[in-house]
mmCIF file of the N, C-alpha and C atoms, coordinates in Angstrom:
data_MODEL
# 
_entry.id   MODEL 
# 
loop_
_atom_site.group_PDB 
_atom_site.id 
_atom_site.type_symbol 
_atom_site.label_atom_id 
_atom_site.label_alt_id 
_atom_site.label_comp_id 
_atom_site.label_asym_id 
_atom_site.label_entity_id 
_atom_site.label_seq_id 
_atom_site.pdbx_PDB_ins_code 
_atom_site.Cartn_x 
_atom_site.Cartn_y 
_atom_site.Cartn_z 
_atom_site.occupancy 
_atom_site.B_iso_or_equiv 
_atom_site.pdbx_formal_charge 
_atom_site.auth_seq_id 
_atom_site.auth_comp_id 
_atom_site.auth_asym_id 
_atom_site.auth_atom_id 
_atom_site.pdbx_PDB_model_num 
ATOM 1  N N  . GLY A 1 1  ? 94.617  70.375  84.326  1.00 0.00 ? 1  GLY A N  1 
ATOM 2  C CA . GLY A 1 1  ? 94.099  70.651  83.089  1.00 0.00 ? 1  GLY A CA 1 
ATOM 3  C C  . GLY A 1 1  ? 94.704  69.724  81.845  1.00 0.00 ? 1  GLY A C  1 
ATOM 4  N N  . ASN A 1 2  ? 94.688  70.236  80.930  1.00 0.00 ? 2  ASN A N  1 
ATOM 5  C CA . ASN A 1 2  ? 95.481  69.288  79.680  1.00 0.00 ? 2  ASN A CA 1 
ATOM 6  C C  . ASN A 1 2  ? 96.853  69.442  79.551  1.00 0.00 ? 2  ASN A C  1 
ATOM 7  N N  . SER A 1 3  ? 97.151  70.760  79.907  1.00 0.00 ? 3  SER A N  1 
ATOM 8  C CA . SER A 1 3  ? 98.700  71.203  80.037  1.00 0.00 ? 3  SER A CA 1 
ATOM 9  C C  . SER A 1 3  ? 99.273  71.130  81.557  1.00 0.00 ? 3  SER A C  1 
ATOM 10 N N  . ASP A 1 4  ? 99.821  70.090  81.856  1.00 0.00 ? 4  ASP A N  1 
ATOM 11 C CA . ASP A 1 4  ? 100.196 69.975  83.391  1.00 0.00 ? 4  ASP A CA 1 
ATOM 12 C C  . ASP A 1 4  ? 101.322 70.375  83.632  1.00 0.00 ? 4  ASP A C  1 
ATOM 13 N N  . GLY A 1 5  ? 102.300 70.613  82.386  1.00 0.00 ? 5  GLY A N  1 
ATOM 14 C CA . GLY A 1 5  ? 103.451 71.251  82.527  1.00 0.00 ? 5  GLY A CA 1 
ATOM 15 C C  . GLY A 1 5  ? 103.214 72.624  82.887  1.00 0.00 ? 5  GLY A C  1 
ATOM 16 N N  . LEU A 1 6  ? 102.277 73.362  82.075  1.00 0.00 ? 6  LEU A N  1 
ATOM 17 C CA . LEU A 1 6  ? 102.098 74.714  82.258  1.00 0.00 ? 6  LEU A CA 1 
ATOM 18 C C  . LEU A 1 6  ? 101.584 75.214  83.697  1.00 0.00 ? 6  LEU A C  1 
ATOM 19 N N  . GLU A 1 7  ? 100.645 74.192  84.114  1.00 0.00 ? 7  GLU A N  1 
ATOM 20 C CA . GLU A 1 7  ? 99.929  74.293  85.316  1.00 0.00 ? 7  GLU A CA 1 
ATOM 21 C C  . GLU A 1 7  ? 101.059 74.197  86.520  1.00 0.00 ? 7  GLU A C  1 
ATOM 22 N N  . LEU A 1 8  ? 101.910 73.371  86.431  1.00 0.00 ? 8  LEU A N  1 
ATOM 23 C CA . LEU A 1 8  ? 103.211 73.131  87.340  1.00 0.00 ? 8  LEU A CA 1 
ATOM 24 C C  . LEU A 1 8  ? 103.993 74.461  87.261  1.00 0.00 ? 8  LEU A C  1 
ATOM 25 N N  . VAL A 1 9  ? 104.272 74.975  86.377  1.00 0.00 ? 9  VAL A N  1 
ATOM 26 C CA . VAL A 1 9  ? 105.177 76.292  86.122  1.00 0.00 ? 9  VAL A CA 1 
ATOM 27 C C  . VAL A 1 9  ? 104.220 77.128  86.820  1.00 0.00 ? 9  VAL A C  1 
ATOM 28 N N  . VAL A 1 10 ? 103.086 77.426  86.540  1.00 0.00 ? 10 VAL A N  1 
ATOM 29 C CA . VAL A 1 10 ? 102.355 78.504  87.342  1.00 0.00 ? 10 VAL A CA 1 
ATOM 30 C C  . VAL A 1 10 ? 102.263 78.350  88.865  1.00 0.00 ? 10 VAL A C  1 
ATOM 31 N N  . TYR A 1 11 ? 102.161 77.174  89.269  1.00 0.00 ? 11 TYR A N  1 
ATOM 32 C CA . TYR A 1 11 ? 102.103 76.993  90.680  1.00 0.00 ? 11 TYR A CA 1 
ATOM 33 C C  . TYR A 1 11 ? 103.339 77.423  91.443  1.00 0.00 ? 11 TYR A C  1 
ATOM 34 N N  . ILE A 1 12 ? 104.538 76.858  90.582  1.00 0.00 ? 12 ILE A N  1 
ATOM 35 C CA . ILE A 1 12 ? 105.888 77.152  91.376  1.00 0.00 ? 12 ILE A CA 1 
ATOM 36 C C  . ILE A 1 12 ? 106.038 78.731  91.253  1.00 0.00 ? 12 ILE A C  1 
ATOM 37 N N  . SER A 1 13 ? 105.455 79.404  90.008  1.00 0.00 ? 13 SER A N  1 
ATOM 38 C CA . SER A 1 13 ? 105.768 80.758  90.222  1.00 0.00 ? 13 SER A CA 1 
ATOM 39 C C  . SER A 1 13 ? 105.075 81.356  91.095  1.00 0.00 ? 13 SER A C  1 
ATOM 40 N N  . VAL A 1 14 ? 103.795 81.167  91.549  1.00 0.00 ? 14 VAL A N  1 
ATOM 41 C CA . VAL A 1 14 ? 103.066 81.744  92.534  1.00 0.00 ? 14 VAL A CA 1 
ATOM 42 C C  . VAL A 1 14 ? 103.699 81.329  93.982  1.00 0.00 ? 14 VAL A C  1 
ATOM 43 N N  . PHE A 1 15 ? 104.218 80.095  94.034  1.00 0.00 ? 15 PHE A N  1 
ATOM 44 C CA . PHE A 1 15 ? 104.868 79.845  95.222  1.00 0.00 ? 15 PHE A CA 1 
ATOM 45 C C  . PHE A 1 15 ? 106.151 80.454  95.549  1.00 0.00 ? 15 PHE A C  1 
ATOM 46 N N  . PHE A 1 16 ? 106.913 80.812  94.428  1.00 0.00 ? 16 PHE A N  1 
ATOM 47 C CA . PHE A 1 16 ? 108.344 81.562  94.593  1.00 0.00 ? 16 PHE A CA 1 
ATOM 48 C C  . PHE A 1 16 ? 107.792 82.805  94.761  1.00 0.00 ? 16 PHE A C  1 
ATOM 49 N N  . PHE A 1 17 ? 106.952 83.443  94.100  1.00 0.00 ? 17 PHE A N  1 
ATOM 50 C CA . PHE A 1 17 ? 106.515 84.784  94.239  1.00 0.00 ? 17 PHE A CA 1 
ATOM 51 C C  . PHE A 1 17 ? 106.272 85.232  95.605  1.00 0.00 ? 17 PHE A C  1 
ATOM 52 N N  . SER A 1 18 ? 105.134 84.313  96.219  1.00 0.00 ? 18 SER A N  1 
ATOM 53 C CA . SER A 1 18 ? 104.763 84.576  97.491  1.00 0.00 ? 18 SER A CA 1 
ATOM 54 C C  . SER A 1 18 ? 106.206 84.451  98.545  1.00 0.00 ? 18 SER A C  1 
ATOM 55 N N  . ALA A 1 19 ? 107.015 83.415  98.369  1.00 0.00 ? 19 ALA A N  1 
ATOM 56 C CA . ALA A 1 19 ? 108.091 83.364  99.144  1.00 0.00 ? 19 ALA A CA 1 
ATOM 57 C C  . ALA A 1 19 ? 108.929 84.545  99.223  1.00 0.00 ? 19 ALA A C  1 
ATOM 58 N N  . VAL A 1 20 ? 109.070 85.114  97.914  1.00 0.00 ? 20 VAL A N  1 
ATOM 59 C CA . VAL A 1 20 ? 109.833 86.306  97.935  1.00 0.00 ? 20 VAL A CA 1 
ATOM 60 C C  . VAL A 1 20 ? 109.293 87.513  98.247  1.00 0.00 ? 20 VAL A C  1 
ATOM 61 N N  . LEU A 1 21 ? 108.027 87.467  98.221  1.00 0.00 ? 21 LEU A N  1 
ATOM 62 C CA . LEU A 1 21 ? 107.328 88.794  98.810  1.00 0.00 ? 21 LEU A CA 1 
ATOM 63 C C  . LEU A 1 21 ? 107.236 88.777  100.129 1.00 0.00 ? 21 LEU A C  1 
ATOM 64 N N  . GLU A 1 22 ? 107.383 87.556  100.716 1.00 0.00 ? 22 GLU A N  1 
ATOM 65 C CA . GLU A 1 22 ? 107.263 87.693  102.412 1.00 0.00 ? 22 GLU A CA 1 
ATOM 66 C C  . GLU A 1 22 ? 108.777 87.980  102.905 1.00 0.00 ? 22 GLU A C  1 
ATOM 67 N N  . LEU A 1 23 ? 109.784 87.677  102.327 1.00 0.00 ? 23 LEU A N  1 
ATOM 68 C CA . LEU A 1 23 ? 111.098 88.100  102.601 1.00 0.00 ? 23 LEU A CA 1 
ATOM 69 C C  . LEU A 1 23 ? 111.336 89.501  102.306 1.00 0.00 ? 23 LEU A C  1 
ATOM 70 N N  . VAL A 1 24 ? 111.214 90.043  101.408 1.00 0.00 ? 24 VAL A N  1 
ATOM 71 C CA . VAL A 1 24 ? 111.194 91.487  100.825 1.00 0.00 ? 24 VAL A CA 1 
ATOM 72 C C  . VAL A 1 24 ? 109.981 92.454  102.041 1.00 0.00 ? 24 VAL A C  1 
ATOM 73 N N  . LEU A 1 25 ? 109.024 91.820  102.178 1.00 0.00 ? 25 LEU A N  1 
ATOM 74 C CA . LEU A 1 25 ? 108.223 92.753  103.330 1.00 0.00 ? 25 LEU A CA 1 
ATOM 75 C C  . LEU A 1 25 ? 108.641 92.506  104.713 1.00 0.00 ? 25 LEU A C  1 
ATOM 76 N N  . GLY A 1 26 ? 109.270 91.231  105.201 1.00 0.00 ? 26 GLY A N  1 
ATOM 77 C CA . GLY A 1 26 ? 109.915 90.975  106.460 1.00 0.00 ? 26 GLY A CA 1 
ATOM 78 C C  . GLY A 1 26 ? 111.375 91.902  106.277 1.00 0.00 ? 26 GLY A C  1 
ATOM 79 N N  . TYR A 1 27 ? 111.867 92.060  105.514 1.00 0.00 ? 27 TYR A N  1 
ATOM 80 C CA . TYR A 1 27 ? 113.417 92.921  105.239 1.00 0.00 ? 27 TYR A CA 1 
ATOM 81 C C  . TYR A 1 27 ? 113.041 94.228  105.425 1.00 0.00 ? 27 TYR A C  1 
ATOM 82 N N  . CYS A 1 28 ? 112.075 94.751  104.816 1.00 0.00 ? 28 CYS A N  1 
ATOM 83 C CA . CYS A 1 28 ? 111.577 96.282  104.936 1.00 0.00 ? 28 CYS A CA 1 
ATOM 84 C C  . CYS A 1 28 ? 111.137 96.673  106.041 1.00 0.00 ? 28 CYS A C  1 
ATOM 85 N N  . PHE A 1 29 ? 110.418 95.573  106.582 1.00 0.00 ? 29 PHE A N  1 
ATOM 86 C CA . PHE A 1 29 ? 109.906 95.785  107.965 1.00 0.00 ? 29 PHE A CA 1 
ATOM 87 C C  . PHE A 1 29 ? 110.848 95.883  109.068 1.00 0.00 ? 29 PHE A C  1 
ATOM 88 N N  . CYS A 1 30 ? 112.004 95.124  109.072 1.00 0.00 ? 30 CYS A N  1 
ATOM 89 C CA . CYS A 1 30 ? 113.239 95.195  109.913 1.00 0.00 ? 30 CYS A CA 1 
ATOM 90 C C  . CYS A 1 30 ? 113.791 96.472  109.565 1.00 0.00 ? 30 CYS A C  1 
ATOM 91 N N  . ILE A 1 31 ? 114.049 97.032  108.506 1.00 0.00 ? 31 ILE A N  1 
ATOM 92 C CA . ILE A 1 31 ? 114.662 98.189  108.573 1.00 0.00 ? 31 ILE A CA 1 
ATOM 93 C C  . ILE A 1 31 ? 113.742 99.375  108.708 1.00 0.00 ? 31 ILE A C  1 
ATOM 94 N N  . LEU A 1 32 ? 112.472 99.362  108.621 1.00 0.00 ? 32 LEU A N  1 
ATOM 95 C CA . LEU A 1 32 ? 111.739 100.603 109.053 1.00 0.00 ? 32 LEU A CA 1 
ATOM 96 C C  . LEU A 1 32 ? 111.784 100.383 110.505 1.00 0.00 ? 32 LEU A C  1 
ATOM 97 N N  . ASN A 1 33 ? 111.673 99.398  111.196 1.00 0.00 ? 33 ASN A N  1 
ATOM 98 C CA . ASN A 1 33 ? 111.681 99.386  112.811 1.00 0.00 ? 33 ASN A CA 1 
ATOM 99 C C  . ASN A 1 33 ? 113.200 99.120  113.137 1.00 0.00 ? 33 ASN A C  1 
# 
């Protein structure tokens, strides 16, 4: 888009959130089992 900086921040945030979510879910999965 016109604000490339903002798009970059959004992409990084989504990628970071996905990675953290995977780690948390994997951690909980290991604890529950």
